[in-house]
C-alpha positions as CSV (number, residue, x, y, z in Angstrom):
1,M,66.9,21.3,-22.1
2,K,64.3,23.5,-23.9
3,T,60.9,23.1,-22.3
4,N,58.8,24.0,-25.2
5,M,59.2,21.4,-28.3
6,K,60.1,23.4,-31.2
7,L,56.6,23.9,-33.6
8,S,58.6,22.1,-36.3
9,R,59.4,19.1,-34.4
10,R,55.8,19.1,-32.8
11,I,54.3,19.1,-36.3
12,A,56.7,16.2,-37.6
13,L,55.8,14.2,-34.6
14,G,52.3,14.7,-35.5
15,G,52.5,13.6,-39.0
16,L,54.6,10.9,-37.8
17,F,51.5,9.8,-35.3
18,I,49.2,10.2,-38.4
19,A,51.4,7.7,-40.3
20,L,51.3,5.2,-37.9
21,S,47.6,5.6,-37.6
22,V,47.2,4.7,-41.2
23,M,49.7,2.1,-41.5
24,L,48.8,0.0,-38.1
25,P,45.8,-0.9,-39.5
26,Q,47.0,-1.8,-42.9
27,A,49.5,-4.2,-41.3
28,I,46.9,-6.0,-38.9
29,H,45.0,-6.4,-41.9
30,L,47.6,-8.4,-43.7
31,F,47.4,-11.0,-41.0
32,G,43.9,-11.9,-41.4
33,A,40.1,-11.3,-41.3
34,A,39.0,-7.7,-41.9
35,D,37.3,-7.7,-38.3
36,L,40.6,-8.0,-36.7
37,G,41.1,-4.2,-36.8
38,R,38.0,-3.7,-35.2
39,A,39.1,-6.0,-32.6
40,L,42.7,-4.9,-32.0
41,L,41.8,-1.1,-32.5
42,P,45.3,-0.3,-34.0
43,M,44.2,3.2,-34.9
44,H,43.4,4.3,-31.4
45,I,47.0,3.8,-30.2
46,P,49.1,6.5,-32.0
47,V,46.3,9.0,-31.7
48,M,46.2,8.4,-27.9
49,L,50.1,8.9,-27.7
50,S,49.7,11.9,-29.8
51,G,47.6,13.5,-27.0
52,Y,50.2,12.5,-24.5
53,A,53.2,13.6,-26.6
54,L,51.6,16.9,-28.1
55,G,49.0,18.0,-26.0
56,P,45.1,18.3,-26.4
57,F,45.1,20.6,-29.6
58,L,47.3,18.7,-31.5
59,G,46.2,15.3,-30.4
60,L,42.8,16.6,-31.5
61,I,44.2,17.1,-35.0
62,V,45.9,13.9,-35.1
63,G,42.8,12.2,-34.1
64,A,40.5,13.7,-36.8
65,V,43.0,13.7,-39.4
66,S,44.0,9.9,-39.2
67,P,40.5,8.4,-40.2
68,I,40.1,11.0,-42.7
69,L,43.7,10.4,-44.7
70,S,43.3,6.7,-43.7
71,S,39.7,6.4,-45.7
72,L,41.0,8.4,-48.7
73,L,44.0,6.1,-48.9
74,T,42.9,2.7,-48.0
75,N,39.0,2.7,-48.0
76,M,39.2,2.1,-44.1
77,P,37.2,3.0,-42.6
78,P,34.4,3.1,-45.0
79,F,32.5,6.4,-45.6
80,E,29.7,5.6,-43.5
81,R,31.4,5.1,-40.3
82,L,34.0,7.9,-41.0
83,G,32.4,10.8,-39.1
84,F,31.8,8.5,-36.1
85,M,35.5,7.5,-36.1
86,V,36.7,11.2,-36.7
87,L,34.5,12.3,-33.8
88,E,35.8,9.5,-31.6
89,L,39.6,9.5,-32.5
90,A,39.6,13.6,-32.1
91,A,38.1,12.9,-28.6
92,Y,40.7,10.3,-27.7
93,G,43.6,12.9,-28.7
94,F,42.0,15.6,-27.1
95,M,41.3,14.0,-23.6
96,S,44.7,12.1,-23.5
97,G,46.4,15.5,-23.8
98,L,44.1,17.7,-21.9
99,L,44.1,15.1,-18.8
100,Y,47.7,14.1,-19.0
101,K,49.5,17.5,-19.8
102,T,47.1,20.4,-19.1
103,L,45.8,19.1,-16.1
104,N,48.9,17.5,-15.1
105,L,47.8,14.2,-14.4
106,R,51.4,13.2,-15.1
107,R,52.5,14.2,-11.7
108,F,50.7,11.4,-10.0
109,R,52.2,7.7,-10.1
110,F,49.2,6.2,-12.0
111,G,48.5,9.3,-14.1
112,V,49.1,7.8,-17.2
113,I,46.7,5.1,-16.7
114,L,44.0,7.2,-15.2
115,S,44.2,9.7,-18.2
116,L,43.9,6.8,-20.5
117,V,41.1,5.0,-19.0
118,C,39.0,8.6,-18.7
119,A,40.3,9.3,-22.3
120,M,38.8,6.1,-23.4
121,I,35.6,6.4,-21.5
122,F,35.2,9.9,-23.2
123,G,36.1,8.9,-26.8
124,R,33.7,5.9,-26.5
125,L,30.9,8.7,-24.9
126,V,31.5,10.9,-27.9
127,Y,30.9,7.8,-30.2
128,A,27.6,6.8,-28.6
129,L,26.5,10.5,-28.6
130,S,27.2,10.8,-32.4
131,L,25.6,7.5,-33.1
132,F,22.5,8.9,-31.1
133,V,22.2,11.8,-32.8
134,A,22.5,10.5,-36.4
135,A,19.9,7.8,-35.6
136,D,17.5,10.3,-34.5
137,L,18.3,13.1,-37.3
138,L,18.3,10.2,-40.0
139,D,15.8,8.0,-38.4
140,I,17.8,4.8,-38.7
141,A,16.8,2.2,-36.4
142,K,19.9,0.1,-36.8
143,V,22.2,2.7,-35.8
144,G,22.3,4.1,-32.4
145,P,24.2,4.1,-29.3
146,I,23.8,0.5,-28.8
147,A,26.6,0.1,-31.3
148,A,29.2,2.0,-29.2
149,W,28.4,-0.7,-26.6
150,E,29.0,-3.4,-29.4
151,A,32.2,-1.7,-30.3
152,V,33.6,-1.8,-27.2
153,T,32.6,-5.7,-26.6
154,A,33.9,-6.1,-29.8
155,G,37.2,-4.1,-29.2
156,I,38.1,-5.6,-25.5
157,I,41.2,-7.2,-26.8
158,G,42.6,-3.8,-28.4
159,I,41.0,-1.9,-25.0
160,V,43.3,-4.6,-22.9
161,I,46.1,-3.9,-25.3
162,Q,45.7,-0.3,-24.8
163,I,45.9,-0.2,-21.0
164,V,49.4,-2.4,-21.4
165,F,51.0,-0.8,-24.1
166,I,50.2,2.9,-24.0
167,P,51.6,3.7,-20.4
168,A,55.0,1.6,-21.5
169,M,54.8,3.5,-24.8
170,V,54.4,6.9,-22.3
171,Y,57.3,6.0,-20.4
172,L,59.5,5.1,-23.2
173,L,58.8,8.5,-25.0
174,Q,59.5,10.3,-21.5
175,K,62.8,8.6,-21.0
176,L,63.6,9.4,-24.8
177,R,62.6,13.2,-23.7
178,V,60.0,13.2,-26.6
179,I,57.4,13.5,-23.6
180,D,58.5,15.8,-20.7
181,N,59.6,14.1,-17.5
182,F,57.4,14.1,-14.5
183,D,59.2,16.5,-12.9
184,S,59.0,19.0,-15.9
185,A,57.0,22.5,-15.0
186,Q,55.6,22.5,-18.7
187,K,52.2,23.4,-19.3
188,D,51.8,22.3,-23.3
189,S,48.6,22.7,-25.4
């Protein structure tokens, strides 16, 4: 077994994660209210999985490209939220890959969950910081870090789904050898 995934395979897998990031919110919106996507956070799952499978650099790219492409194709997220989501999702993809692959948390029994929770916290902090900077620069009282807390409370169901679903998917992707097994010595960027 080769320790490094070929570049073409990594790019194709990145494209698949981007496509899932665009399609999952659309599938969720077929079932109901527009706020259902805000509660379930479907775009976050493929982005974080990309960090686990592809590492921090490609995870960051998937996280940044996904909301832009989704906004262009579906008008979701709306333009006024796009920049914040680009930063937040790029942070998720980067941090999940950095902690799990580069810092090698995959060697620990609960490394997936630890890296997931840390990536989720980091992404929300980036989101809050971007809101704070935008509110300060644009002197907008309605937008601020409190919106990040509101996003957490609105997305609590999605957060729980991520904590249950993502470790199971990482385990499955390891079994399918899309993600290196725990005993692999690969350092991937």
